[in-house]
C-alpha positions in Angstrom: -76.0 41.1 -41.4 -78.3 43.1 -39.1 -78.5 42.5 -35.4 -82.1 41.8 -34.5 -83.6 43.5 -31.5 -86.7 43.3 -29.3 -87.5 46.0 -26.8 -89.6 45.3 -23.7 -90.9 48.0 -21.6 -94.3 48.7 -20.0 -94.0 52.4 -20.9 -95.1 52.9 -24.4 -93.2 56.4 -24.6 -90.1 54.8 -23.5 -90.4 51.7 -25.7 -91.0 54.0 -28.7 -87.9 56.1 -27.9 -85.6 53.0 -27.4 -86.9 51.6 -30.6 -86.2 54.9 -32.4 -82.8 54.9 -31.2 -82.1 51.5 -32.3 -83.7 52.2 -35.6 -81.1 55.0 -36.3 -78.3 52.3 -36.6 -77.9 50.7 -40.1 -76.6 47.6 -38.5 -79.4 47.1 -36.0 -83.2 46.1 -36.6 -86.1 46.2 -34.2 -88.1 42.9 -34.9 -90.5 43.2 -32.0 -91.8 45.1 -28.9 -93.4 43.9 -25.6 -95.2 45.7 -22.9 -95.0 42.8 -20.3 -92.6 40.1 -19.4 -95.0 37.4 -20.8 -95.2 39.2 -24.0 -91.5 39.6 -24.2 -91.0 35.8 -24.0 -93.7 35.2 -26.7 -92.2 37.8 -28.9 -88.6 36.4 -28.4 -89.8 32.9 -29.1 -91.6 34.1 -32.3 -89.0 36.4 -33.9 -85.6 34.9 -32.6 -83.8 38.1 -31.9 -80.2 38.5 -31.2 -80.7 40.9 -28.2 -83.6 41.7 -25.9 -83.7 45.1 -24.4 -85.6 44.4 -21.2 -87.1 46.6 -18.5 -87.3 45.1 -15.1 -90.3 46.4 -13.5 -93.3 45.3 -15.8 -96.8 44.2 -14.6 -97.6 40.5 -14.5 -94.4 38.5 -15.2 -91.6 41.0 -14.5 -88.4 41.3 -16.7 -86.4 39.1 -14.3 -88.6 36.0 -14.9 -88.9 36.9 -18.6 -85.1 36.9 -18.8 -84.7 33.6 -17.1 -87.1 32.0 -19.4 -85.5 33.6 -22.6 -81.9 32.8 -21.8 -82.7 29.4 -20.5 -84.4 28.5 -23.9 -81.5 30.1 -25.8 -83.8 32.3 -27.8 -81.6 35.6 -27.3 -79.2 37.4 -25.1 -80.7 40.0 -22.7 -79.7 43.5 -21.8 -81.4 44.9 -18.7 -82.6 48.5 -18.7 -83.5 50.3 -15.5 -84.1 53.8 -14.2 -82.4 53.1 -10.8 -78.8 52.6 -10.3 -79.3 51.0 -6.9 -82.1 48.8 -8.2 -82.4 45.8 -5.8 -82.8 43.4 -8.7 -79.3 43.9 -10.2 -77.9 40.8 -8.8 -81.1 38.6 -9.5 -81.1 39.9 -13.2 -77.3 38.7 -13.6 -78.0 35.4 -12.0 -81.0 35.0 -14.2 -78.9 35.1 -17.3 -78.7 38.8 -18.3 -75.6 39.6 -20.1 -75.7 43.4 -19.7 -77.2 46.0 -17.4 -77.7 49.6 -18.3 -79.4 52.6 -17.1 -82.1 54.3 -19.1 -80.2 57.6 -19.1 -77.3 55.9 -21.0 -76.5 58.1 -24.1 -78.0 56.8 -27.3 -74.5 55.9 -28.9 -73.7 53.8 -25.7 -77.0 51.9 -25.9 -76.3 51.1 -29.5 -72.8 49.9 -28.8 -74.2 47.8 -25.9 -76.4 46.0 -28.2 -73.4 45.3 -30.6 -71.2 44.2 -27.8 -73.8 41.8 -26.3 -74.9 40.4 -29.7 -71.0 39.6 -30.4 -71.2 37.4 -27.2 -69.5 39.8 -24.8 -71.2 41.3 -21.7 -71.3 44.7 -20.1 -72.2 46.5 -17.1 -72.7 50.4 -16.7 -70.0 51.7 -14.3 -72.5 52.5 -11.6 -74.1 49.2 -11.9 -70.6 47.4 -11.4 -70.2 49.4 -8.3 -73.7 48.3 -7.3 -72.8 44.6 -7.9 -69.7 44.8 -5.8 -71.6 46.4 -3.0 -74.1 43.6 -3.2 -71.2 41.1 -2.9 -69.9 43.0 0.1 -73.2 42.7 1.9 -73.2 39.0 1.6 -71.4 36.4 3.8 -67.9 35.5 2.5 -68.2 32.5 0.2 -66.1 29.4 0.7 -62.9 29.5 -1.4 -63.2 27.2 -4.2 -61.1 25.8 -6.9 -60.9 27.1 -10.4 -60.0 23.9 -12.4 -57.5 24.4 -15.0 -56.9 28.1 -14.5 -53.3 29.4 -14.7 -51.8 31.9 -12.6 -52.1 34.7 -15.2 -55.6 33.8 -16.0 -56.4 34.1 -12.3 -55.0 37.6 -12.5 -57.0 38.5 -15.4 -60.2 37.1 -13.8 -59.3 39.2 -10.7 -59.2 42.2 -12.8 -62.4 41.4 -14.8 -64.2 41.2 -11.4 -63.0 44.6 -10.5 -64.6 46.0 -13.6 -61.7 46.6 -15.7 -61.9 46.5 -19.6 -59.7 44.4 -21.8 -57.5 47.7 -22.5 -57.3 48.5 -18.9 -56.3 44.9 -18.1 -53.6 44.9 -20.8 -52.2 48.1 -19.4 -52.2 46.9 -15.9 -50.5 43.5 -16.7 -48.1 44.9 -19.3 -49.5 42.6 -22.0 -51.2 43.0 -25.4 -55.0 43.4 -25.8 -55.0 40.5 -28.0 -53.3 38.5 -25.3 -56.1 39.5 -22.6 -58.8 38.5 -25.3 -57.2 35.0 -25.3 -57.1 34.8 -21.5 -60.7 35.9 -21.4 -61.6 33.2 -23.9 -59.7 30.4 -22.0 -61.5 31.5 -18.8 -65.0 31.4 -20.4 -64.2 27.8 -21.7 -62.5 26.5 -18.6 -65.1 27.8 -16.2 -68.1 27.0 -18.6 -69.1 30.7 -18.1 -71.6 32.1 -20.5 -70.0 35.6 -20.6 -67.9 38.2 -18.8 -70.7 39.0 -16.2 -70.8 35.4 -15.3 -67.0 35.5 -14.8 -67.6 38.1 -12.2 -69.9 36.0 -10.2 -67.7 32.8 -10.4 -64.7 35.0 -9.4 -66.6 36.2 -6.2 -68.1 32.6 -5.5 -64.6 30.9 -5.9 -62.8 33.6 -3.7 -60.0 34.7 -5.8 -61.1 38.1 -5.4 -62.4 40.3 -2.5 -65.5 42.6 -2.9 -63.4 45.2 -1.1 
């Protein structure tokens, strides 16, 4: 079954380029386009896509507010696209429900894979954006350490490594366990912590205090 995609960007040329890239994949289909955040919300409600590729800076309602509305309504998962790796809105976008964050200079094949990953219920961050997120954490006052109800010692280790930006394969190598076991731990963490995706786990890990932004 084809993954349904909406592309939202106020620059027509960029929008056409992203649509063109998505259109090259036989398993992805562009079902709508939008030039503003408000239009993105309307198109998402009307077309019911699996993933929205969302620009942040758009006139009127920006991509942050559009993302909040789309994810709160459960219409689609959202991947934010931005030109700047030090975008001041990274943290706000993730808190608003975005499941991914990519730079617009991402290679086409990586963009396509990002859509597939997010459509499958996972989440992702460009490596430079992961560093930006950690830097954002470092600039904030240390949170009060909190409980992680039901989380085992091994799951806490996995959560810590997720928060450090490691992939499942890297976590498996670090902990000397199989990739399948890592996936099981991640699935348990999502359920126990009522997290919507991997990005949400990073935020929970920082807030609860099992990891340090350093």
